[in-house]
N, C-alpha and C positions, 0 to 999 in steps of 0.2 A: 371693251371686253369682248373677247372672241367666244361666241356661243357655239356649243356643239351642234353638229348636224343631227337632227332627230327625225325619225320617220313620223308620219302623221298620227299614227296610233299612240306612240309614246308622247308626242306633243299634246294630244288631246287628253291623255291620262294625267300629265303634269298639270295642265290647266284645271282639270276637274279636281285634282287633289288640292291645288292651291285655293280654289273657291270654297272647298269644304271647311267649315268652321273648326272642326275638331281634328283635322289632319295637320299635324305639326310639320314645320319645314324640315325637321330632322328625318321624318319618314320619307319625304321626297328625296332628301340627300342619300338616305340609305338605299333607296330603290333605284335612283337614277344617277347618283353621284353629283348632284347639282347643289351648290350652296344657296343660301337664302338670296344673296345678291344676284346670282344667276337666274333663279326662279323669277325674281322681280324683273330682271331684264327681259326674260322670255315673255312675261305677262305684258310688259310695256310694248314689246314688238308685235305680239299677236292680237291684243285686244284693241278695240277702238279707244280713243283717248278718254271718252266719258266713262266707258266701262272700266278702264284701268284706274281712273281716279276713284270711282266707286269702290273697287276692290281694295285699293290702298287705304282708303278711309276705314273699311271694315277690318282689315288685318292689322293696322297700326296699333300697337299696344295690346293686342288681343293675347291673353295669357295662354289660350289653348293652342296657338300656333307655334309655341316654343316649348319644347320638351322640359326644359329646366324650370319653367314657370307653371307647369301643370300641377294641380293639387290632387287630382284623382289618380289612383293607382291603376284601376281597371281601364282598359281601352274603351272605345265607343261601342255602342251596340251594333252588331252586324246582322242584318236580315239573312234568313236562310235562302232568300232569292238572290243574294249577291254571290259572286264567284270569289 
């Protein structure tokens, strides 16, 4: 799979969003145009093997990482300190 060339700022943001429990893959796709498979490939490429395994274990089957499986209507809390 050919991954897009991303600048370091975008790459850091994608990894950050992927680590967050309540940020669905759909939000990453809407912002960066990357499917779940591509996000997984980026995480595999950028993280150490042990970190990637830990991340995959966390997100596998997690309902909040998929918009269709989310039960809550409201988004997550956003601190006033966040941009």
